[in-house]
Backbone bond lengths (Angstrom), bond angles and torsions (degrees), N, CA, C in turn:
res aa  C-N    CA-C-N  psi(-1)  N-CA   C-N-CA  omega(-1)  CA-C   N-CA-C  phi
1 M - - - 1.472 - - 1.513 110.35 -
2 Q 1.345 116.37 139.81 1.453 121.45 176.91 1.516 109.96 -88.08
3 A 1.334 115.99 151.79 1.458 119.83 178.76 1.520 109.81 -60.11
4 P 1.338 117.67 139.83 1.458 119.98 177.95 1.521 111.08 -58.98
5 V 1.338 115.71 140.46 1.450 119.87 175.19 1.521 107.46 -75.61
6 S 1.311 116.59 122.81 1.459 119.41 -176.44 1.515 110.04 -149.11
7 T 1.300 115.32 165.67 1.454 121.56 177.75 1.513 109.24 -114.46
8 T 1.307 115.71 162.45 1.455 119.49 178.23 1.516 109.85 -69.78
9 R 1.333 114.74 158.35 1.459 121.24 178.72 1.517 108.45 -126.68
10 D 1.332 115.89 129.54 1.462 120.47 177.24 1.527 111.92 -99.85
11 D 1.325 116.61 -7.69 1.465 121.21 -175.93 1.529 110.22 -115.55
12 I 1.318 116.81 45.15 1.459 121.05 -174.73 1.526 109.46 -75.83
13 D 1.316 115.62 115.76 1.453 122.70 179.69 1.520 108.02 -113.11
14 P 1.343 118.27 118.13 1.471 119.49 -179.47 1.523 113.23 -54.15
15 A 1.339 117.66 -35.51 1.457 120.18 179.50 1.529 111.24 -64.02
16 E 1.346 117.01 -35.84 1.457 119.96 177.58 1.527 110.69 -70.46
17 I 1.329 116.28 -38.70 1.467 119.70 175.83 1.528 109.64 -61.16
18 A 1.331 116.66 -43.35 1.460 120.76 178.69 1.523 110.66 -61.01
19 S 1.332 116.32 -38.37 1.453 120.29 178.68 1.519 111.07 -65.41
20 E 1.339 116.77 -39.43 1.461 120.29 177.24 1.522 111.18 -64.12
21 L 1.324 116.33 -38.86 1.460 120.61 178.48 1.524 111.66 -73.95
22 G 1.317 115.98 -28.40 1.456 120.54 -168.20 1.497 115.70 -61.52
23 T 1.343 117.96 -42.52 1.455 119.05 -175.05 1.528 112.13 -67.03
24 P 1.342 119.19 -52.78 1.467 117.93 179.53 1.522 113.25 -75.10
25 V 1.321 117.34 -29.10 1.459 120.44 -173.14 1.526 111.32 -92.61
26 R 1.350 116.79 -25.18 1.468 121.99 -175.27 1.532 109.84 55.51
27 L 1.310 113.67 61.61 1.462 119.69 -179.52 1.522 110.57 -51.99
28 K 1.317 116.06 133.98 1.453 121.80 176.97 1.518 107.39 -115.03
29 T 1.329 116.23 128.74 1.458 120.04 -173.80 1.515 111.53 -60.09
30 W 1.324 118.21 -42.84 1.466 119.74 -178.52 1.521 110.92 -62.18
31 S 1.342 117.30 -38.24 1.466 120.88 179.60 1.519 110.97 -71.23
32 L 1.334 116.83 -36.50 1.460 121.62 176.90 1.526 110.42 -63.08
33 I 1.327 117.14 -38.55 1.463 121.10 177.73 1.520 110.70 -65.44
34 V 1.337 117.79 -41.14 1.464 120.77 177.23 1.526 109.91 -61.30
35 T 1.334 117.26 -41.20 1.469 120.61 177.12 1.517 110.38 -59.87
36 F 1.330 117.27 -45.83 1.460 121.73 -179.47 1.531 110.74 -59.39
37 F 1.329 116.71 -45.34 1.462 119.59 179.35 1.523 111.01 -63.98
38 G 1.327 116.92 -47.83 1.458 119.79 -176.55 1.509 112.97 -66.29
39 D 1.331 116.53 -38.36 1.462 119.65 -175.81 1.520 112.72 -83.26
40 A 1.333 117.46 -43.73 1.464 120.18 -168.92 1.524 115.01 -110.13
41 V 1.334 117.75 -34.21 1.465 120.09 -173.34 1.526 111.66 -90.68
42 L 1.311 117.95 -40.11 1.468 120.83 -178.00 1.530 112.94 -56.74
43 P 1.343 119.59 -40.89 1.473 118.80 177.58 1.535 113.65 -67.98
44 R 1.339 117.73 -10.10 1.462 121.42 -177.18 1.528 111.62 -119.35
45 G 1.290 116.47 43.30 1.453 121.13 174.27 1.508 115.27 95.88
46 G 1.350 117.60 -21.87 1.453 120.81 171.77 1.513 116.08 96.46
47 S 1.353 119.39 -8.91 1.463 121.30 -176.88 1.524 110.29 -117.59
48 V 1.341 115.96 142.62 1.463 120.81 178.49 1.526 108.44 -148.22
49 S 1.314 116.16 151.34 1.459 120.35 -178.17 1.522 110.75 -75.68
50 A 1.337 115.12 156.50 1.461 120.58 176.12 1.523 110.47 -61.47
51 V 1.335 117.07 -36.37 1.465 121.14 179.75 1.533 110.26 -63.62
52 S 1.335 117.41 -46.17 1.463 121.00 -179.70 1.520 111.01 -63.77
53 L 1.321 116.64 -43.38 1.459 120.79 177.27 1.522 110.07 -58.77
54 G 1.328 116.25 -44.96 1.464 120.14 -179.42 1.516 112.83 -62.79
55 Q 1.339 117.09 -36.71 1.465 120.08 179.88 1.521 111.52 -63.74
56 V 1.321 117.06 -42.21 1.465 120.17 -179.85 1.518 110.39 -69.72
57 M 1.335 116.88 -43.86 1.459 119.88 179.92 1.529 111.21 -62.88
58 E 1.332 116.99 -36.71 1.463 120.56 178.70 1.519 111.35 -60.88
59 R 1.343 117.59 -39.07 1.464 120.74 179.20 1.527 111.96 -68.48
60 M 1.335 116.97 -15.87 1.461 120.75 174.92 1.525 111.44 -97.04
61 G 1.340 116.17 7.30 1.447 120.23 176.28 1.511 114.76 84.02
62 V 1.336 117.86 16.53 1.460 121.68 -179.15 1.522 109.80 -92.93
63 E 1.306 117.11 125.35 1.460 122.06 -178.75 1.532 111.21 -70.32
64 P 1.347 117.81 149.17 1.473 120.78 179.42 1.525 113.58 -55.07
65 G 1.335 117.11 -39.12 1.458 119.67 179.38 1.516 112.09 -62.87
66 A 1.334 116.45 -37.54 1.467 120.23 178.57 1.526 110.75 -67.58
67 V 1.341 116.38 -36.26 1.465 120.06 177.54 1.526 110.20 -64.56
68 R 1.330 117.05 -46.08 1.468 120.11 -179.74 1.525 111.46 -61.60
69 T 1.329 116.69 -41.68 1.465 120.07 178.80 1.526 110.95 -63.94
70 A 1.335 116.41 -43.03 1.465 120.74 -178.80 1.525 110.73 -66.16
71 V 1.341 117.47 -41.17 1.461 120.91 179.30 1.526 110.19 -62.54
72 S 1.320 116.55 -42.15 1.472 119.94 178.67 1.516 110.78 -61.50
73 R 1.319 116.49 -41.39 1.462 120.01 178.31 1.521 111.08 -64.40
74 L 1.323 116.44 -45.46 1.462 120.18 -179.70 1.522 111.52 -62.48
75 A 1.328 116.51 -38.42 1.471 120.15 178.51 1.523 110.85 -67.02
76 S 1.327 117.01 -43.62 1.472 119.78 -178.95 1.519 111.61 -69.08
77 D 1.329 117.42 -27.78 1.470 121.32 178.14 1.527 113.08 -87.10
78 G 1.337 116.71 0.66 1.455 120.02 176.98 1.509 115.68 80.26
79 W 1.349 117.11 19.31 1.456 119.76 179.81 1.525 112.40 -87.15
80 I 1.317 116.65 -36.96 1.460 119.10 -179.47 1.529 109.59 -129.63
81 E 1.331 114.57 157.88 1.458 122.00 175.80 1.526 108.39 -115.23
82 R 1.329 115.44 143.38 1.464 120.49 -178.90 1.524 110.32 -110.35
83 N 1.328 115.30 141.37 1.454 121.42 177.15 1.526 107.76 -132.94
84 R 1.317 115.94 134.71 1.464 119.89 -178.77 1.519 109.91 -117.37
85 E 1.329 116.08 130.46 1.459 122.50 175.58 1.515 107.93 -127.70
86 G 1.330 115.95 105.45 1.454 119.97 -173.82 1.516 109.58 65.46
87 R 1.321 116.15 -125.23 1.462 120.58 179.44 1.521 112.26 -94.56
88 A 1.333 117.20 -1.81 1.466 121.08 -177.04 1.529 110.69 -96.51
89 S 1.331 115.86 140.76 1.465 122.14 176.61 1.519 109.60 -113.50
90 F 1.332 115.33 145.89 1.454 122.25 -179.93 1.521 108.99 -133.30
91 Y 1.334 115.06 147.26 1.462 120.15 -178.21 1.530 109.58 -127.33
92 R 1.340 115.11 149.84 1.466 121.27 171.76 1.513 108.24 -148.66
93 L 1.332 115.92 156.50 1.451 120.34 174.65 1.521 109.59 -64.78
94 A 1.321 116.50 141.09 1.461 119.92 174.24 1.533 108.53 -62.34
95 P 1.336 117.75 136.32 1.471 120.24 -175.33 1.522 114.19 -52.90
96 Y 1.329 117.33 -39.64 1.455 117.91 -176.55 1.536 112.19 -74.47
97 R 1.333 117.66 -10.54 1.458 121.02 175.10 1.526 111.97 -88.67
98 E 1.329 116.43 -19.96 1.462 119.65 -174.56 1.523 112.29 -60.98
99 Q 1.340 117.17 -38.08 1.456 119.11 -176.67 1.525 111.79 -63.86
100 S 1.338 117.01 -36.20 1.467 119.32 178.05 1.522 110.52 -65.65
101 I 1.341 116.63 -33.93 1.461 120.83 177.29 1.531 109.96 -67.88
102 V 1.332 116.38 -43.11 1.468 120.98 178.95 1.526 110.41 -63.19
103 D 1.331 116.98 -43.46 1.466 120.91 -179.57 1.533 110.68 -62.45
104 A 1.330 116.24 -44.29 1.462 119.68 178.43 1.522 111.00 -63.79
105 G 1.335 116.27 -34.70 1.454 120.47 -179.02 1.516 113.71 -61.24
106 R 1.317 117.69 -29.21 1.468 120.06 178.88 1.522 111.43 -62.67
107 R 1.317 116.75 -30.40 1.461 120.24 177.47 1.522 111.31 -88.64
108 I 1.320 116.17 -38.84 1.466 119.81 -177.84 1.523 111.33 -63.73
109 Y 1.344 117.15 -44.11 1.469 121.90 -172.18 1.526 113.46 -102.63
110 A 1.311 118.10 13.40 1.466 119.73 177.50 1.525 109.66 -65.37
111 P 1.331 118.52 142.53 1.465 120.44 179.30 1.520 111.48 -70.59
112 A 1.304 116.56 158.68 1.460 121.55 178.40 1.522 109.70 -57.18
113 G 1.319 116.46 131.47 1.461 121.43 179.03 1.501 114.19 90.32
114 A 1.333 118.49 -19.26 1.463 120.00 -176.31 1.512 112.51 -72.39
115 A 1.344 116.75 -25.00 1.457 119.84 -177.03 1.517 113.36 -87.12
116 A 1.343 118.01 2.68 1.463 120.26 -179.66 1.520 110.67 -60.47
117 E 1.308 115.00 134.24 1.459 120.72 -178.51 1.519 110.77 -96.25
118 K 1.339 115.76 163.61 1.454 121.04 177.72 1.524 110.26 -60.07
119 E 1.325 116.28 140.32 1.451 120.82 -177.92 1.522 112.01 -78.25
120 E 1.327 117.56 -31.96 1.464 121.00 -174.86 1.519 110.97 -100.66
121 G 1.315 115.33 156.44 1.451 120.60 171.08 1.511 115.78 96.30
122 W 1.330 118.08 2.95 1.454 120.00 177.07 1.533 109.62 -76.37
123 A 1.327 116.11 149.31 1.460 119.46 -173.78 1.519 110.68 -148.61
124 L 1.332 114.67 157.76 1.457 121.44 170.55 1.516 109.05 -90.46
125 A 1.315 116.18 140.44 1.456 119.32 -178.47 1.520 109.50 -139.78
126 S 1.332 114.80 155.36 1.459 120.53 179.31 1.518 109.94 -132.24
127 L 1.332 115.36 141.72 1.455 122.23 174.90 1.526 109.14 -126.55
128 P 1.311 118.74 146.03 1.466 120.46 172.30 1.528 109.90 -57.50
129 S 1.315 117.09 145.26 1.464 120.94 -175.63 1.518 112.81 -59.56
130 D 1.333 117.84 -28.60 1.463 119.28 -179.48 1.517 112.81 -82.35
131 M 1.351 116.42 1.56 1.455 120.03 179.64 1.530 112.11 -121.45
132 E 1.306 117.14 9.30 1.461 119.49 -177.95 1.532 110.14 -65.75
133 P 1.336 117.12 134.19 1.468 120.54 -177.13 1.521 111.85 -70.65
134 E 1.329 115.78 146.30 1.458 120.20 177.45 1.526 111.24 -76.61
135 R 1.332 116.77 -37.61 1.461 121.51 179.04 1.512 108.48 -122.47
136 L 1.334 115.82 129.45 1.457 120.42 -175.10 1.527 110.92 -99.52
137 P 1.331 117.63 138.13 1.468 119.40 168.99 1.526 109.00 -68.63
138 R 1.321 117.17 160.23 1.474 120.43 -177.51 1.515 112.10 -60.57
139 S 1.339 117.35 -26.25 1.458 120.54 -178.50 1.530 112.25 -87.96
140 M 1.336 117.56 13.96 1.461 122.02 178.32 1.519 107.33 -134.73
141 I 1.345 116.44 107.06 1.452 122.57 -171.21 1.524 109.58 -111.45
142 A 1.320 116.67 121.79 1.463 121.18 -179.17 1.525 110.37 -69.86
143 L 1.329 116.92 132.76 1.456 122.82 176.14 1.522 110.22 -106.26
144 Q 1.331 115.93 -71.45 1.450 122.42 173.83 1.512 107.19 -132.16
145 K 1.323 116.78 171.51 1.456 120.67 -175.57 1.528 110.57 -53.16
146 G 1.337 114.64 118.14 1.456 120.78 177.89 1.514 114.74 89.43
147 W 1.348 117.56 -9.93 1.464 121.04 -175.80 1.525 110.40 -117.28
148 Y 1.349 114.72 140.60 1.461 120.73 -175.86 1.526 109.84 -141.05
149 L 1.320 114.32 156.56 1.464 121.72 166.75 1.517 105.61 -104.46
150 I 1.332 117.18 126.39 1.463 119.52 -177.22 1.523 110.39 -120.16
151 G 1.325 115.18 144.20 1.447 121.74 -176.43 1.514 113.50 -84.89
152 P 1.323 116.83 164.70 1.465 121.31 -177.39 1.524 113.48 -68.26
153 D 1.329 117.70 -18.94 1.461 120.40 -177.78 1.526 113.33 -96.27
154 M 1.315 116.71 7.97 1.458 119.44 179.32 1.522 108.98 -79.88
155 A 1.315 115.95 97.09 1.464 121.21 -174.14 1.526 112.60 -80.00
156 D 1.329 117.00 -37.59 1.471 120.47 -174.32 1.523 110.57 -91.65
157 R 1.329 115.41 73.65 1.461 120.07 177.82 1.531 109.08 -88.57
158 P 1.340 117.65 124.94 1.464 118.94 179.28 1.526 111.17 -56.77
159 S 1.308 116.93 143.58 1.460 120.68 -179.41 1.524 112.05 -63.78
160 S 1.325 116.05 -22.43 1.471 119.93 -179.72 1.529 112.25 -85.28
161 M 1.347 117.48 -2.29 1.462 121.18 -178.60 1.527 110.44 -80.58
162 M 1.330 116.94 130.23 1.458 122.39 176.08 1.526 107.77 -94.95
163 V 1.337 117.00 126.27 1.462 121.69 -171.61 1.522 110.30 -120.12
164 F 1.343 115.32 133.20 1.466 122.54 177.25 1.524 107.65 -121.26
165 Q 1.318 116.93 121.58 1.459 119.86 -174.89 1.513 110.24 -121.97
166 G 1.328 116.29 140.20 1.455 121.70 179.50 1.508 109.83 163.51
167 N 1.345 116.40 -171.97 1.460 120.43 179.84 1.525 110.60 -85.02
168 F 1.328 115.66 148.23 1.458 120.11 175.53 1.530 108.06 -85.08
169 E 1.331 116.72 110.29 1.454 120.17 178.74 1.521 111.69 -77.19
170 Q 1.322 116.56 -30.93 1.461 121.58 177.10 1.524 109.55 -136.46
171 K 1.316 115.05 140.50 1.470 121.25 176.23 1.526 107.45 -128.76
172 P 1.334 117.17 85.76 1.459 120.43 -177.10 1.520 112.09 -65.05
173 A 1.340 114.85 166.88 1.455 120.41 -175.47 1.526 112.49 -60.17
174 W 1.336 117.67 -38.55 1.463 119.53 -178.60 1.525 111.05 -64.67
175 F 1.334 116.00 -34.50 1.463 121.55 179.23 1.523 109.93 -69.06
176 M 1.337 116.80 -45.32 1.458 120.65 -179.62 1.526 111.31 -66.39
177 E 1.321 118.01 -34.04 1.454 120.74 179.07 1.521 110.59 -66.58
178 M 1.331 117.61 -32.19 1.461 120.47 176.77 1.527 111.31 -71.13
179 L 1.331 116.06 -38.33 1.463 119.55 -179.07 1.523 111.96 -76.72
180 A 1.309 116.60 -41.43 1.469 121.81 -175.03 1.522 108.74 -135.63
181 P 1.337 117.39 79.14 1.471 120.20 -176.31 1.520 112.70 -58.54
182 Q 1.319 115.63 139.23 1.457 120.99 178.87 1.521 111.13 -59.58
183 A 1.324 117.57 -32.53 1.464 120.60 179.66 1.526 111.36 -61.53
184 Q 1.332 117.29 -34.23 1.457 120.19 178.17 1.527 110.83 -70.34
185 A 1.324 115.96 -41.18 1.465 119.42 177.31 1.527 110.28 -61.91
186 E 1.321 117.04 -42.32 1.456 120.83 179.58 1.519 111.71 -65.14
187 A 1.333 117.24 -35.53 1.463 120.12 177.83 1.525 110.90 -65.06
188 M 1.336 117.46 -40.41 1.457 120.25 177.99 1.519 111.14 -67.65
189 E 1.333 116.90 -39.90 1.460 120.20 178.11 1.530 110.92 -64.51
190 R 1.322 116.34 -37.17 1.460 120.81 177.93 1.527 110.81 -65.80
191 L 1.331 117.01 -42.45 1.463 120.55 177.68 1.528 110.33 -59.21
192 M 1.347 116.54 -45.12 1.460 119.50 -179.70 1.522 111.29 -65.88
193 E 1.311 117.12 -38.78 1.464 120.54 179.33 1.522 111.20 -59.97
194 I 1.328 116.88 -39.86 1.463 121.37 -177.57 1.523 111.83 -76.35
195 F 1.344 117.12 -40.61 1.466 119.73 -169.91 1.527 114.60 -98.07
196 Y 1.342 119.77 -14.41 1.461 119.32 178.13 1.535 112.47 -59.46
197 P 1.338 119.55 -41.88 1.468 117.82 177.30 1.526 112.76 -60.80
198 V 1.326 117.36 -34.20 1.461 120.60 177.71 1.527 109.62 -66.21
199 L 1.339 116.74 -45.94 1.463 121.05 178.88 1.522 110.65 -59.16
200 Q 1.325 116.73 -46.44 1.459 120.11 -178.57 1.524 111.32 -63.58
201 S 1.326 117.14 -37.42 1.461 120.06 177.42 1.521 111.21 -64.47
202 V 1.337 116.40 -43.01 1.464 120.54 178.55 1.523 110.29 -63.18
203 Q 1.324 116.75 -43.06 1.468 120.65 -179.02 1.523 111.82 -65.02
204 Q 1.332 117.36 -25.89 1.462 120.95 -179.25 1.526 112.72 -98.10
205 G 1.345 115.66 14.23 1.453 119.13 169.61 1.511 116.96 104.63
206 W 1.338 118.19 -0.14 1.464 119.03 177.48 1.518 109.89 -65.77
207 K 1.314 117.06 132.02 1.462 121.36 -177.34 1.531 108.95 -117.23
208 P 1.312 117.67 105.29 1.469 119.63 179.87 1.515 111.87 -71.02
209 Q 1.323 115.92 154.75 1.452 119.86 170.04 1.533 108.19 -60.40
210 P 1.342 117.83 144.19 1.470 119.44 -175.05 1.527 114.32 -52.96
211 V 1.327 118.97 -43.03 1.467 119.73 -179.08 1.528 110.55 -68.73
212 D 1.341 117.32 -32.82 1.456 120.09 176.43 1.522 110.91 -68.76
213 A 1.332 116.56 -38.84 1.465 120.08 176.88 1.524 110.63 -60.53
214 L 1.327 116.83 -40.36 1.457 120.61 179.44 1.526 110.87 -67.40
215 A 1.326 117.11 -42.01 1.459 120.54 178.69 1.529 111.00 -63.52
216 L 1.333 116.96 -43.36 1.466 120.65 178.33 1.527 111.01 -64.06
217 R 1.310 116.38 -41.98 1.472 121.30 177.82 1.526 110.56 -59.69
218 C 1.327 116.70 -42.88 1.456 121.18 -179.51 1.526 110.79 -65.58
219 L 1.328 117.21 -44.02 1.465 120.70 179.04 1.519 111.27 -64.20
220 L 1.331 116.99 -40.68 1.465 121.42 177.97 1.518 111.05 -59.18
221 I 1.327 116.89 -50.78 1.459 120.62 -177.50 1.528 110.81 -70.01
222 H 1.313 117.04 -33.47 1.467 119.35 179.30 1.522 111.14 -61.62
223 D 1.331 116.47 -45.96 1.460 119.03 -179.55 1.533 111.12 -71.10
224 W 1.335 116.61 -41.35 1.463 120.42 178.91 1.525 110.99 -64.27
225 R 1.313 116.82 -41.52 1.465 121.39 177.55 1.523 110.96 -59.19
226 R 1.327 116.18 -44.65 1.460 120.82 179.72 1.524 111.53 -58.74
227 I 1.341 116.00 -36.64 1.465 120.74 -178.23 1.522 111.55 -79.63
228 V 1.336 116.71 -53.00 1.454 120.71 -167.74 1.524 112.55 -67.36
229 L 1.318 117.93 -30.99 1.461 119.57 -179.13 1.524 112.55 -73.50
230 R 1.334 116.48 -8.35 1.465 120.83 176.74 1.523 112.81 -101.71
231 L 1.333 116.94 -9.59 1.465 119.79 -177.34 1.528 110.97 -72.90
232 N 1.322 115.44 140.90 1.461 119.91 173.51 1.523 109.82 -75.53
233 A 1.327 115.76 144.90 1.464 120.81 177.97 1.522 108.22 -85.17
234 L 1.328 116.54 97.40 1.459 121.17 -172.58 1.524 111.15 -130.21
235 P 1.341 117.54 149.37 1.465 120.55 173.44 1.522 110.17 -74.51
236 A 1.322 116.05 163.81 1.463 120.81 -176.78 1.519 111.92 -60.07
237 S 1.341 117.68 -32.09 1.467 120.85 -177.26 1.520 112.74 -66.21
238 L 1.332 117.55 -17.73 1.457 121.05 179.61 1.531 112.27 -106.98
239 L 1.324 116.49 14.25 1.455 121.12 178.50 1.528 110.00 -118.42
240 P 1.319 118.70 152.85 1.472 120.53 175.60 1.527 110.64 -60.61
241 E 1.318 116.27 151.43 1.462 120.60 -177.71 1.526 111.93 -61.52
242 D 1.328 117.15 -32.30 1.468 120.13 -177.66 1.524 112.36 -98.43
243 W 1.329 117.68 21.83 1.461 121.06 -179.55 1.527 109.21 -62.52
244 P 1.354 118.91 125.85 1.475 120.64 -169.01 1.528 115.46 -89.41
245 E 1.321 119.00 9.10 1.460 119.66 -173.66 1.526 113.30 -58.70
246 G 1.329 117.29 -46.19 1.456 120.13 -177.32 1.514 112.33 -62.05
247 E 1.332 116.19 -45.55 1.463 119.71 -179.24 1.524 111.02 -67.84
248 C 1.327 116.22 -38.21 1.460 119.46 -179.81 1.528 110.47 -65.78
249 R 1.320 117.11 -44.09 1.462 120.23 179.01 1.529 110.66 -61.74
250 K 1.325 116.85 -40.02 1.462 120.67 179.56 1.529 110.41 -63.11
251 M 1.335 117.24 -43.34 1.459 120.67 179.06 1.518 111.18 -64.08
252 V 1.343 116.91 -43.98 1.461 120.98 179.03 1.528 110.13 -60.55
253 A 1.331 116.44 -44.52 1.460 120.74 -179.04 1.526 111.48 -61.67
254 E 1.333 117.22 -44.37 1.464 120.86 -178.11 1.527 111.63 -65.75
255 L 1.335 116.30 -42.39 1.460 118.57 179.92 1.523 110.97 -69.82
256 Y 1.323 116.54 -38.32 1.464 119.98 178.36 1.526 110.54 -59.07
257 Q 1.319 116.36 -46.11 1.463 119.73 179.23 1.527 111.16 -63.97
258 G 1.340 116.64 -34.74 1.453 119.72 179.19 1.520 113.46 -70.04
259 L 1.328 117.18 -28.26 1.466 121.78 -179.69 1.520 112.82 -92.32
260 L 1.320 117.09 -10.96 1.459 120.34 -170.47 1.532 112.92 -63.41
261 A 1.332 117.60 -49.96 1.465 119.76 -174.91 1.535 112.42 -62.09
262 P 1.340 119.90 -51.61 1.471 117.94 -179.54 1.526 113.15 -66.41
263 S 1.322 117.69 -34.98 1.468 118.81 179.28 1.521 111.11 -68.46
264 E 1.314 117.40 -38.00 1.458 120.80 177.66 1.534 110.90 -68.89
265 A 1.343 116.91 -29.15 1.467 119.47 176.55 1.526 110.43 -62.62
266 W 1.329 117.27 -39.25 1.469 119.91 178.15 1.526 110.93 -66.89
267 L 1.326 116.48 -42.14 1.462 120.00 179.05 1.529 111.00 -64.01
268 S 1.330 116.82 -31.93 1.463 120.30 -178.99 1.521 112.90 -77.23
269 T 1.332 117.19 -34.99 1.459 119.66 -169.59 1.524 115.07 -108.88
270 V 1.312 117.66 -19.99 1.466 120.23 -175.33 1.525 112.31 -116.65
271 A 1.320 117.71 -48.28 1.471 121.36 -175.53 1.522 110.80 -61.39
272 Q 1.330 115.31 146.98 1.465 121.42 -174.94 1.535 110.85 -125.86
273 C 1.328 114.75 149.74 1.459 122.74 168.63 1.532 107.00 -130.41
274 E 1.325 118.77 -172.30 1.463 121.46 -177.65 1.531 112.68 -57.71
275 A 1.327 117.12 -33.72 1.460 121.16 -176.45 1.525 113.42 -87.61
276 G 1.337 116.72 0.23 1.459 120.21 -176.27 1.510 109.44 114.85
277 H 1.350 117.42 -126.06 1.457 120.27 176.36 1.526 110.29 -67.48
278 L 1.319 116.07 151.86 1.455 120.56 178.73 1.527 110.03 -64.00
279 P 1.334 117.91 148.17 1.462 119.60 175.54 1.524 111.15 -66.44
280 A 1.317 116.39 163.84 1.464 121.32 179.29 1.518 110.65 -59.48
281 A 1.315 115.69 149.12 1.465 120.56 -179.58 1.520 111.00 -67.82
282 K 1.314 115.66 143.01 1.471 120.60 176.12 1.526 109.72 -70.90
283 P 1.326 117.60 151.16 1.475 120.74 -173.80 1.525 114.62 -57.08
284 F 1.348 117.58 -30.14 1.460 118.27 -175.61 1.529 112.00 -61.76
285 L 1.337 117.46 -23.42 1.457 119.67 178.88 1.520 111.04 -57.01
286 F 1.327 116.63 -42.01 1.461 121.02 -174.34 1.526 112.60 -82.13
287 D 1.336 116.51 -4.31 1.462 121.02 175.75 1.524 112.67 -94.34
288 R 1.316 116.76 -4.52 1.461 118.76 -177.87 1.518 111.31 -60.33
289 F 1.316 115.31 138.14 1.464 124.97 -176.65 1.535 111.73 68.08
290 R 1.328 117.19 14.25 1.444 121.53 172.38 1.542 107.96 -114.85
291 A 1.323 117.82 166.67 1.466 121.07 -175.10 1.524 111.68 -57.32
292 S 1.319 118.08 -37.03 1.456 121.07 -176.71 1.526 112.53 -70.38
293 A 1.350 117.50 -11.49 1.464 119.44 177.76 1.519 111.27 -63.76
294 L 1.315 117.46 -23.52 1.459 120.76 -179.01 1.516 111.66 -72.48
295 D 1.328 117.14 -12.63 1.471 121.06 -176.93 1.517 112.76 -99.01
296 D 1.345 118.33 5.38 1.479 120.34 -178.62 1.512 111.48 -56.27
């Protein structure tokens, strides 16, 4: 796929971007807050004030009442912990949730090309219906009831699994739709359509206000996270020729790097935690979308 033809925008409003994403993506405030914590707060100690959280959410068009409702839900579900000091409230991710955020980050922030899988060794496999796994590893992709595509690195193959290995002589449309659903391709194309004008504006010198840069960064990663965590880990030979994942990841990486400095300036000078200003960002933040991000 070729990059969408677009023009720069000088009137980029994060709330309008959120509105564009909202209809197809169905943005959920609680999920947007988790994205904000995982992307921006976790690298800076993990805690942020309710006021700071509200300021960022407001720039994405989220009403204060919706933020309070989402925070209450996240707290009751064990996603975040609340701390009160005087009249001020502070939130952080629950420690046992942090590892899931870190694990997801390895896929979200991987550099273009790093996620390519081995071309050889893929196989068709079958399991009895009463033994089908409830949760699949990335190297085990469900096709139809009882049938799976398994990757060459899947070491723990059940002894009851029947495996057929060889070259695929034919890959019919129904098979390709299971491996690379058109809906996923359309979601990536939609993300690029919305964010390419922002990238082009940044590349041509547009400088967003720091809080707007942070809001745009959060919306970018929120939509990309929603897409990338659903993608199958497949080699190029098992993907359509026009599959947009590589180009989409490259665009996300470039825009993220362009928004990083101004958004981090807001986190450094405005955002608050219990100790005052947030601590300095950990080095892994600046490795995102680079090869070293895989070593987090």
